[in-house]
KOLNU-225292 format. One record per residue (C-alpha): residue number from 1; z, y, x; residue in one letter. Coordinates in steps of 0.05 Angstrom, whole numbers, plus 5000, padded with zeros to 4 digits. Each point is the difference from the previous one (the first is absolute). Layout:
BEGIN
   resi     pz     py     px   resn
    NUM      Z      Y      X      A
...
//
This chain:
BEGIN
   resi     pz     py     px   resn
      1   5000   5000   5000      M
      2   5018   5047   5056      A
      3   4937   4982   5038      D
      4   4957   5015   4939      K
      5   5034   5068   4991      E
      6   4992   5014   5074      L
      7   4925   4983   4998      N
      8   4991   5041   4936      R
      9   5033   5062   5030      S
     10   4978   4993   5073      S
     11   4940   5046   4991      W
     12   5046   5055   4977      F
     13   5048   4989   5057      M
     14   4946   5011   5052      E
     15   5003   5070   5029      S
     16   4925   5012   4997      R
     17   4996   4987   4925      Y
     18   5063   5040   4987      F
     19   4971   5059   5039      L
     20   4934   4992   4964      L
     21   5037   5006   4933      A
     22   5034   5063   5024      I
     23   4934   5030   5024      V
     24   4967   4982   4935      L
     25   5057   5033   4961      S
     26   4993   5062   5043      F
     27   4924   5002   4988      V
     28   5010   4994   4924      I
     29   5054   5053   4997      V
     30   4960   5047   5045      A
     31   4938   4989   4957      A
     32   5038   5017   4937      I
     33   5029   5062   5032      A
     34   4932   5021   5025      F
     35   4967   4991   4932      L
     36   5054   5040   4966      L
     37   4996   5055   5052      S
     38   4924   5001   4997      Y
     39   5000   5004   4924      R
     40   5051   5057   5001      H
     41   4961   5037   5054      H
     42   4936   4995   4960      T
     43   5032   5027   4936      M
     44   5040   5053   5037      Y
     45   4938   5025   5038      T
     46   4960   5006   4936      E
     47   5057   5038   4966      Q
     48   5006   5049   5059      I
     49   4925   5011   5001      L
     50   5000   5010   4924      K
     51   5053   5054   5010      E
     52   4958   5032   5055      D
     53   4939   5002   4954      R
     54   5042   5033   4946      S
     55   5027   5051   5050      A
     56   4930   5016   5025      A
     57   4975   5009   4929      K
     58   5059   5046   4984      L
     59   4989   5042   5063      L
     60   4926   5006   4985      S
     61   5017   5028   4931      L
     62   5048   5050   5031      V
     63   4947   5022   5051      L
     64   4947   5006   4946      E
     65   5045   5042   4954      Q
     66   5020   5045   5059      R
     67   4927   5016   5018      L
     68   4981   5008   4927      K
     69   5056   5051   4993      G
     70   4974   5040   5060      I
     71   4928   4996   4973      V
     72   5023   5024   4931      A
     73   5035   5061   5029      V
     74   4941   5018   5044      M
     75   4950   4992   4943      E
     76   5044   5044   4957      S
     77   5000   5055   5053      Y
     78   4925   4993   5010      S
     79   4989   5017   4926      Q
     80   5040   5064   5001      R
     81   4955   5059   4984      P
     82   5030   5046   5052      L
     83   4991   4949   5055      L
     84   4929   4986   4977      I
     85   4986   5075   5004      Q
     86   5031   5004   5069      A
     87   4957   4942   5024      V
     88   4938   5032   4970      R
     89   5016   5066   5036      D
     90   5028   4965   5063      K
     91   5061   5045   4991      N
     92   5048   4973   5053      V
     93   5061   5039   4976      A
     94   4995   4978   4928      K
     95   4984   4929   5018      A
     96   5060   4997   5046      R
     97   5047   5017   4942      V
     98   4978   4937   4963      H
     99   5001   4956   5062      L
    100   5071   5022   5016      L
    101   5022   4980   4930      R
    102   4964   4934   5005      L
    103   5031   4986   5067      Q
    104   5069   5018   4973      A
    105   4991   4950   4943      S
    106   4994   4942   5049      D
    107   5035   5006   5069      P
    108   4960   4940   5026      D
    109   4934   5040   4997      I
    110   4990   5020   5073      D
    111   4936   5042   4999      I
    112   4959   5029   4943      L
    113   4929   5025   5012      S
    114   4940   5026   4960      I
    115   4928   4992   5021      T
    116   4939   5030   4966      D
    117   4947   4956   4968      R
    118   4964   4994   5067      Q
    119   5063   4971   5033      G
    120   5020   5062   5041      T
    121   5076   5010   5003      L
    122   5021   5071   4983      W
    123   5072   4992   4978      M
    124   5059   4958   5027      A
    125   5075   4999   4985      Q
    126   5035   5003   5049      P
    127   4950   5045   5035      E
    128   4956   4964   5051      R
    129   4955   5053   5034      P
    130   4971   4947   5046      E
    131   4972   4961   4940      A
    132   4974   5059   4959      L
    133   4924   5003   4997      G
    134   4991   4927   5020      Q
    135   4953   4959   4958      N
    136   5024   4933   4974      F
    137   4936   4979   4964      A
    138   4995   4937   5043      Q
    139   5070   4976   4982      R
    140   5006   4942   4951      D
    141   5045   5037   4953      W
    142   4950   5057   4992      Y
    143   4942   4952   4990      K
    144   5038   4959   4949      N
    145   5024   5060   4960      V
    146   4930   5032   5001      S
    147   4968   4935   4978      K
    148   5051   4976   4948      E
    149   5022   5070   4975      R
    150   5070   4974   4990      K
    151   5066   4995   5037      T
    152   4998   4955   5062      I
    153   5059   4969   5038      V
    154   4976   4987   5071      S
    155   5016   4942   5047      D
    156   5045   5014   5060      V
    157   4974   5054   5047      V
    158   5023   5031   5066      L
    159   5017   5074   4991      R
    160   4965   5051   5044      V
    161   5051   5056   4991      V
    162   5075   5005   5008      R
    163   5028   4933   5024      E
    164   4945   4950   5014      R
    165   5027   4945   4956      D
    166   4974   4958   4942      T
    167   4993   5027   4930      A
    168   4963   4992   4934      I
    169   4961   5054   4964      Q
    170   4997   5012   4925      I
    171   4940   5042   4982      S
    172   4990   5032   4931      V
    173   4935   5036   4980      P
    174   5008   5071   4971      V
    175   4952   5013   4942      F
    176   4979   5067   4971      D
    177   4989   5012   4926      E
    178   4930   4968   5006      K
    179   5031   4937   5029      Q
    180   4968   5014   5067      E
    181   5039   4982   5063      V
    182   5018   5065   5036      I
    183   5050   4972   5049      G
    184   5044   4941   5020      I
    185   5077   5003   5001      L
    186   5027   4950   5052      T
    187   5071   4977   5012      S
    188   5017   4967   5066      T
    189   5060   4953   4995      Q
    190   5030   4968   5062      R
    191   5006   4925   4996      T
    192   5070   5006   5029      V
    193   5021   5040   4939      D
    194   4964   4952   4953      L
    195   5038   4943   5032      G
    196   5066   5028   4974      K
    197   4984   4962   4936      L
    198   5010   4934   5037      F
    199   5056   5015   5050      I
    200   5060   4956   4987      G
    201   4967   4953   4950      V
    202   4972   4945   5045      H
    203   5063   4958   4990      G
    204   5025   4949   5050      D
    205   4985   5006   5075      P
    206   4946   4947   4996      G
    207   4955   5040   4952      S
    208   4958   5064   5011      T
    209   4957   5045   4957      I
    210   4930   5024   5018      S
    211   4947   5040   4962      V
    212   4926   4998   5018      A
    213   4943   5044   4976      D
    214   4932   4978   4974      R
    215   4974   4989   5071      K
    216   5059   4957   5021      G
    217   5035   5054   5041      R
    218   5076   5009   4999      I
    219   5025   5058   4957      I
    220   5074   4980   5006      F
    221   5037   4942   5033      S
    222   5073   4985   5014      S
    223   4977   4955   5058      R
    224   4938   5029   5033      Y
    225   4989   5068   5031      A
    226   4955   5043   4956      F
    227   5022   5073   5008      E
    228   4958   5024   5059      K
    229   4936   4961   4996      E
    230   4958   4962   4949      I
    231   5020   4927   5006      T
    232   4963   4941   4968      P
    233   5044   4952   4961      Y
    234   5009   4939   5047      P
    235   4991   4949   4944      F
    236   4939   5032   4969      L
    237   4955   4938   5005      S
    238   5051   4957   4965      G
    239   5010   5054   4947      L
    240   4925   5002   4985      K
    241   4997   4924   4992      K
    242   5060   5002   4953      A
    243   4969   5055   4958      L
    244   4935   4961   4996      A
    245   5036   4938   4976      S
    246   5045   5040   4953      N
    247   5063   4977   5036      D
    248   5062   5045   5001      K
    249   5033   4970   5062      T
    250   4971   4973   5065      F
    251   5028   4976   5067      A
    252   4974   5019   5068      A
    253   5023   4991   5072      P
    254   5037   5062   5025      D
    255   4981   5020   5071      P
    256   5060   5047   5002      A
    257   5046   4943   4981      G
    258   4976   4951   5052      G
    259   4948   4968   4954      G
    260   5051   4981   4947      Q
    261   4975   4997   4928      A
    262   5009   5064   4960      R
    263   4994   5003   4925      Y
    264   4966   5061   4969      I
    265   5007   5013   4925      S
    266   4959   5059   4974      F
    267   4980   5040   4938      A
    268   4946   5051   4988      A
    269   5022   5071   4984      A
    270   4959   5009   4937      G
    271   4934   5039   5005      E
    272   5016   5027   5070      L
    273   4975   4938   5034      G
    274   5061   5000   5046      W
    275   5039   4937   5013      I
    276   5077   4994   5004      V
    277   5024   4941   5042      M
    278   5069   4969   5006      R
    279   5004   4956   5062      E
    280   5052   4952   5026      R
    281   5004   4950   5056      D
    282   5016   4927   4992      K
    283   5068   5007   5033      N
    284   5025   5047   4946      S
    285   4988   4945   4949      I
    286   5036   4947   5041      F
    287   5059   5047   5010      Q
    288   5012   5001   4926      G
    289   5002   4924   4999      E
    290   5048   4987   5058      Y
    291   5060   4989   4955      A
    292   4962   4949   4957      Y
    293   4974   4963   5061      F
    294   5071   4997   5029      L
    295   5025   4971   4934      Q
    296   4945   4948   4999      I
    297   5013   4982   5073      A
    298   5075   4994   4987      A
    299   4989   4957   4938      S
    300   4951   4955   5038      A
    301   5049   4995   5058      F
    302   5058   4979   4956      F
    303   4956   4952   4960      L
    304   4976   4969   5065      F
    305   5071   4994   5025      L
    306   5019   4967   4934      A
    307   4942   4951   5008      V
    308   5020   4986   5072      V
    309   5072   4988   4979      M
    310   4977   4953   4946      L
    311   4956   4962   5049      L
    312   5059   4996   5047      V
    313   5043   4978   4943      Y
    314   4950   4946   4979      A
    315   4995   4976   5072      R
    316   5075   4997   5006      K
    317   5002   4960   4935      Q
    318   4951   4950   5028      A
    319   5040   4995   5064      T
    320   5064   4988   4960      A
    321   4967   4945   4959      R
    322   4977   4966   5063      Q
    323   5064   5005   5040      L
    324   5060   5003   4955      R
    325   4978   4980   4931      G
    326   5014   5033   4933      Q
    327   5070   5024   5019      L
    328   4975   5036   5061      Q
    329   4943   5027   4958      L
    330   5049   5033   4952      E
    331   5040   5030   5057      K
    332   4936   5027   5030      E
    333   4981   5029   4933      K
    334   5066   5036   4995      S
    335   4993   5027   5070      A
    336   4928   5023   4986      S
    337   5023   5034   4935      A
    338   5055   5036   5039      A
    339   4949   5024   5051      R
    340   4954   5023   4944      F
    341   5057   5040   4969      R
    342   5016   5030   5068      S
    343   4927   5019   5007      F
    344   5001   5032   4932      I
    345   5064   5038   5017      D
    346   4970   5024   5066      A
    347   4937   5025   4966      T
    348   5039   5034   4944      M
    349   4958   4963   4948      Q
    350   5021   4953   4943      I
    351   4994   4925   5008      G
    352   5000   4948   4945      W
    353   4996   4925   4990      T
    354   4991   4961   4935      T
    355   4989   4928   4980      N
    356   4932   4973   4981      G
    357   5005   5030   4930      S
    358   5017   5069   5024      G
    359   5075   4996   4983      E
    360   5053   5025   5049      I
    361   5048   4944   5015      V
    362   5035   5030   5061      E
    363   5028   5067   5018      D
    364   4950   5053   5026      N
    365   5044   5051   5037      P
    366   4945   5052   5013      S
    367   4979   4999   4927      W
    368   5072   5007   4977      S
    369   5014   5056   5049      R
    370   4940   5040   4975      Y
    371   5009   4988   4925      T
    372   5076   4999   4999      G
    373   5000   4936   4959      R
    374   5034   4936   5023      G
    375   4974   4929   5001      F
    376   5026   4984   4930      E
    377   4958   5058   4972      E
    378   4935   4984   5035      I
    379   5000   4924   5002      K
    380   4947   4963   4960      G
    381   4949   5052   4976      M
    382   5052   5055   4997      G
    383   4965   5035   5059      W
    384   4947   5023   4950      M
    385   5051   5049   4971      E
    386   4997   5042   5063      D
    387   4925   5012   4992      I
    388   4976   5060   4959      H
    389   4988   4980   4927      P
    390   4928   5025   5004      D
    391   4986   4954   5060      D
    392   5033   4936   4976      R
    393   4941   4974   4960      G
    394   4952   5005   5059      A
    395   5052   4970   5047      T
    396   5011   4940   4955      E
    397   4924   4987   4995      R
    398   4988   5006   5075      L
    399   5061   4957   5015      W
    400   4978   4946   4951      A
    401   4930   5000   5030      K
    402   5027   4994   5072      A
    403   5044   4941   4978      V
    404   4941   4966   4965      A
    405   4953   5012   5059      D
    406   5054   4984   5052      K
    407   4973   5058   5040      G
    408   5020   5068   5028      L
    409   5040   5044   4953      Y
    410   4988   5075   5007      E
    411   5019   5055   4951      N
    412   5020   5073   4995      E
    413   5056   5021   4954      Y
    414   5057   5050   4993      R
    415   5067   4972   5019      L
    416   5066   5030   4975      R
    417   5050   5021   5053      R
    418   5075   4995   4989      G
    419   5004   5074   4980      D
    420   4947   4990   4946      G
    421   4942   5030   5040      V
    422   4934   4961   5000      Y
    423   4959   4995   5064      R
    424   4931   4968   5011      H
    425   4998   4934   5037      Y
    426   4947   4952   5024      L
    427   5025   4928   4989      A
    428   4968   4945   5042      C
    429   5020   4927   4997      G
    430   4975   4931   5020      I
    431   5018   4931   4975      P
    432   5033   4947   5043      L
    433   4979   4929   4983      F
    434   5039   4935   4998      A
    435   4972   4935   5027      E
    436   4973   4981   4931      D
    437   4956   5062   4998      G
    438   5043   5038   4949      N
    439   5029   5069   5014      I
    440   5070   4993   5026      R
    441   5015   5074   5001      E
    442   4969   5070   5007      W
    443   5019   5049   5055      V
    444   4977   5071   5006      G
    445   5016   5073   5012      A
    446   4995   5067   4963      C
    447   4972   5059   5040      I
    448   5017   5071   4979      D
    449   4934   5037   4986      I
    450   5030   5059   4962      S
    451   4975   5050   5052      E
    452   4929   4973   4995      R
    453   5002   5005   4924      K
    454   5027   5070   5004      Q
    455   4944   5020   5048      A
    456   4948   4970   4953      E
    457   5029   5038   4941      E
    458   5001   5065   5039      E
    459   4926   4990   5018      I
    460   4984   4987   4927      R
    461   5037   5063   4979      K
    462   4966   5042   5053      L
    463   4932   4975   4977      N
    464   5018   5016   4927      A
    465   5025   5070   5020      E
    466   4936   5013   5039      L
    467   4956   4979   4941      E
    468   5042   5045   4955      Q
    469   4992   5059   5047      R
    470   4925   4990   5004      V
    471   4997   4995   4923      S
    472   5042   5064   4992      E
    473   4960   5038   5052      R
    474   4935   4977   4966      T
    475   5026   5024   4933      A
    476   5020   5067   5031      Q
    477   4931   5008   5031      L
    478   4967   4983   4933      T
    479   5042   5052   4964      L
    480   4985   5051   5054      A
    481   4925   4987   4991      N
    482   5005   5009   4925      R
    483   5037   5066   5010      E
    484   4946   5023   5048      L
    485   4947   4981   4948      E
    486   5037   5040   4947      A
    487   5006   5061   5045      F
    488   4926   4994   5020      S
    489   4980   4998   4926      Y
    490   5043   5061   4986      S
    491   4969   5040   5058      V
    492   4929   4980   4981      S
    493   5007   5010   4925      H
    494   5062   5036   4974      D
    495   5005   5051   5057      L
    496   4925   5010   5005      R
    497   4993   5025   4928      A
    498   5047   5060   5007      P
    499   4970   5015   5068      L
    500   4930   5003   4970      R
    501   5027   5046   4945      S
    502   5032   5046   5052      I
    503   4937   5001   5041      D
    504   4954   5013   4941      G
    505   5039   5057   4968      F
    506   5013   5031   5069      S
    507   4925   4999   5013      Q
    508   4988   5031   4932      A
    509   5048   5056   5015      L
    510   4966   5014   5067      L
    511   4930   5001   4969      E
    512   5014   5035   4932      D
    513   5053   5051   5021      Y
    514   4980   5018   5070      R
    515   4984   5072   4980      E
    516   5040   5010   4936      K
    517   5073   4995   4976      P
    518   5026   4939   4964      L
    519   4989   4997   4925      D
    520   5027   4948   4951      D
    521   4952   4947   5024      A
    522   5020   5011   5073      G
    523   5073   4997   4982      R
    524   4985   4935   4962      S
    525   4970   4972   5064      Y
    526   5064   5017   5038      L
    527   5043   4968   4945      V
    528   4959   4936   5006      R
    529   5005   5001   5075      V
    530   5076   5007   4994      R
    531   5004   4942   4950      K
    532   4959   4955   5045      A
    533   5045   5019   5059      T
    534   5063   4984   4959      Q
    535   4969   4934   4978      R
    536   4986   4981   5072      M
    537   5071   5020   5019      G
    538   5029   4955   4946      L
    539   4957   4942   5025      L
    540   5023   5010   5071      I
    541   5073   5005   4979      D
    542   4994   4936   4960      D
    543   4967   4965   5058      M
    544   5060   5019   5045      L
    545   5050   4978   4947      K
    546   4966   4932   4994      L
    547   5001   4992   5076      S
    548   5075   5017   5003      R
    549   5016   4946   4948      I
    550   4977   4947   5050      T
    551   5038   5030   5059      K
    552   5066   5018   4966      A
    553   5060   4959   5022      E
    554   5029   4958   4944      M
    555   5074   5002   4982      K
    556   5012   4946   4949      V
    557   5057   5004   4950      A
    558   5017   4981   4929      A
    559   4966   5049   4952      V
    560   5013   5012   4926      D
    561   4927   5000   4979      L
    562   5015   5015   4927      S
    563   5040   5062   5019      G
    564   4945   5023   5047      M
    565   4946   4994   4945      V
    566   5044   5038   4951      S
    567   5014   5057   5050      A
    568   4926   5009   5018      I
    569   4980   4998   4926      S
    570   5050   5055   4984      E
    571   4969   5043   5055      E
    572   4931   4992   4970      F
    573   5028   5018   4931      Q
    574   5032   5063   5028      K
    575   4935   5021   5035      N
    576   4961   4992   4934      S
    577   5047   5026   4945      P
    578   4942   5010   4952      D
    579   4986   4924   4999      R
    580   5042   4947   4965      V
    581   4992   4932   5034      V
    582   5040   4940   4977      A
    583   5026   4964   5062      V
    584   5034   4931   4993      T
    585   5038   4974   5061      V
    586   5030   4931   5005      Q
    587   5068   5006   5032      G
    588   5034   4958   5054      G
    589   4940   4986   5045      I
    590   5023   4997   5072      M
    591   4954   4988   5060      V
    592   5004   4997   5076      Q
    593   4955   5054   5030      A
    594   4995   5064   5040      D
    595   5023   5054   4951      P
    596   4954   5055   5027      D
    597   4937   4958   5001      L
    598   5015   4970   4932      L
    599   5011   5070   4970      K
    600   4930   5020   5025      I
    601   4968   4940   4966      A
    602   5037   5009   4933      I
    603   4983   5075   5001      F
    604   4926   4984   5007      N
    605   5001   4947   4945      L
    606   5037   5046   4951      L
    607   4955   5059   5020      D
    608   4940   4958   4979      N
    609   5034   4979   4935      A
    610   5018   5073   4980      F
    611   4931   5025   5022      K
    612   4957   4948   4963      F
    613   5041   5005   4935      T
    614   4988   5075   4997      G
    615   4949   4994   4943      R
    616   5042   4953   4958      E
    617   5033   5028   4936      A
    618   5060   4954   5010      H
    619   5004   4982   5074      P
    620   5045   4943   5019      H
    621   5020   4973   5069      I
    622   5040   4935   5011      E
    623   5035   4972   5061      F
    624   5028   4929   5003      G
    625   5002   4932   5034      A
    626   4951   4943   4987      A
    627   5015   4925   5012      P
    628   5012   4988   5074      A
    629   4944   4971   5043      Q
    630   4998   4968   5068      E
    631   5010   5056   5050      G
    632   5052   5042   4962      G
    633   5018   5037   4937      N
    634   4944   5028   4958      V
    635   5007   5070   4972      C
    636   4950   5041   4960      F
    637   4984   5071   4976      I
    638   4957   5002   4937      R
    639   4969   5059   4963      D
    640   4955   5010   4939      N
    641   4952   5049   5035      G
    642   4926   4998   5013      V
    643   5002   4932   5035      G
    644   4943   4975   5044      F
    645   4944   4948   5001      D
    646   5024   4935   5032      M
    647   4931   4992   5032      A
    648   5021   5055   5049      Y
    649   5071   4976   5012      V
    650   4982   4984   5073      G
    651   4990   5075   5014      K
    652   5068   5022   4973      L
    653   5040   4992   5064      F
    654   4948   5024   5049      G
    655   5012   5066   5035      A
    656   4963   5058   4965      F
    657   4972   4954   4946      Q
    658   5000   5031   4931      R
    659   4979   4971   4933      L
    660   5003   5066   4962      Q
    661   4963   5065   5012      A
    662   5035   5055   5041      M
    663   4993   5052   4945      D
    664   5033   4953   4949      E
    665   5060   4978   5040      F
    666   5016   5035   5066      P
    667   5020   4963   5063      G
    668   4974   4972   5067      T
    669   5002   4925   4986      G
    670   5054   4987   5052      I
    671   5060   4985   4954      G
    672   4986   4927   4985      L
    673   4980   4986   5072      A
    674   5069   5027   5019      T
    675   5034   4955   4949      V
    676   4964   4939   5028      Q
    677   5019   5019   5071      R
    678   5074   5005   4981      V
    679   5000   4933   4964      M
    680   4966   4965   5058      H
    681   5052   5027   5049      R
    682   5054   4969   4956      H
    683   4964   4933   5000      G
    684   4979   5008   4928      G
    685   4935   5016   4963      R
    686   4974   5044   4943      V
    687   4947   4987   4947      W
    688   4977   5032   4935      A
    689   4975   4982   4931      E
    690   4967   5048   4951      G
    691   4949   5014   4946      E
    692   4962   5063   4986      I
    693   5036   5042   4947      G
    694   5059   4951   4997      K
    695   5041   5019   5061      G
    696   5016   4965   5065      A
    697   5056   4957   5030      T
    698   5016   5000   5074      F
    699   5040   4939   5026      Y
    700   5035   4996   5067      F
    701   5046   4950   5036      T
    702   5062   5016   5040      L
    703   5058   4957   5027      P
    704   5062   4999   4957      S
    705   5063   5035   5026      A
    706   5032   4933   5015      A
    707   4940   4971   5038      A
    708   4989   5053   5053      G
    709   4938   5008   5042      L
//
């Protein structure tokens, strides 16, 4: 019997086979650790590059909006009649007044100059006598403006006056009343000043920001020198290939980094044709993964040690069976278990042993020390009580599968400490088999992975916060674009009408009353000019008020909305004592809002209600609360006035949009746009329902006083 056992176990007792088993275990553990690390590195790299692409897109939008703002100001100045006259007459003194104001409006504008239609420079601010009289007809900016007859933003150029450094030029054609180009207004902006938009935003030390023009030359870079000479972007060839294949990120060897791969994520800056790049080297990505790699290495190391200990234990068991029989085998088992517990104590982990069914039949000191529960409480399947309730189901399934497969048990769960705190653990266990092939017992260890879990959660939160910031910034840019469209519409339509009136009647006065005193018709012209001027003044004031609504700092507090409506209604009644308007106010409506902004919105809604019920024999206005909807309380202001056609409801809340004629109901069309702006700032919304001749109802949502913002 002993000879048979000796022959059956002799292969395992040979040192070469035992070492082979250890090497094989090491290869398996190392392969698992490598695969886990490679998978994490792949996912982490893609996430970092995704963030870089988002950052490049955001910076491209910021750059585009900055240049559009400068272009808008310069185009506005180029259309001023006095500046046009000064350009036509080449009056240096008068032109300088306007250029000084333009330069004061934007401190980043370095040099302003004006050339005639042939490209000869006759005016510069600051004065540049050495450049006056020079002809720039061969310059790209002059050719482009002359050909396109529109504003041109140049690529990077090297300045020939003042400091010889790099700059960009924004050139705006100046048209006379016949829409003929009589001159070109040019702003020279140093790339160093333009780069202030990007200073401090390139993030961790491994990433940099660069901006290239349409020809692939550096406009700004946080890594490469660009201030004193025109420098081509070093990765231009790779950038062109990525643009051709519609990729947003590409990798290229970095000569400055010893040939190491460098990732470049980029985004185009709108219609400019410029490219914003966010770069990072490969080391910066690995640096963010060091903690994870160390955890994987530590876990693999402890798992390998556990496997080695189990192999040693099995070899000792075989030796005991061969030399001393079953009694010696039991003694060796006890000694091995004691060594295992010592190993667990030394590594500050939790060790455990169970029988073949997964029940604890002997004391596990490390488990008891951690959980604070003695052997009587954890024996059998009582150890499950220490696992978080949400993790017990998965643990039972994985444990049952490991027992059925007689294979490796591995699971992650939250384990309760003696003070009631749960920490994340990785549990690994292997079965030990009896001679009949059945599992005699399971032995394993629990490794604390709480720090790794916390790091993963922090990464997830950072990603969510970044996506939220991008979403919020996109919403802000969308709102800013809409505001710019509204102001552009006002300037091109609402302000143009009174300007045409002023110009027409002023011309009539000059022609008809040049040699004679003013009669009634002449005075009528002056009255109309004054009315048009007052109308334009009201429009400008309302534009400024609408702008301040967006910029005003909010101070949220509980507001008695019913009381506010009653107080404003009383003021309207006092201002119109000859009218009798029935006002019904539902009491007790409290909301959470900025009192000053909310008062502006309620004033505009009640002003509309009083105005559009002016022709009613029995005017009636009602304020109350409607059934609550998702997003907050719903309040309304209803009147029985002239109403409106629901087909045009989309125009109600646009700036300077009016559904009634000016001579019927005065106003500038800014009131409802102001109301909408106030509600949006409170996270609410406003909408309207109406019918011609049957009044209108305006609904709006606000948080309740208990909810807060």
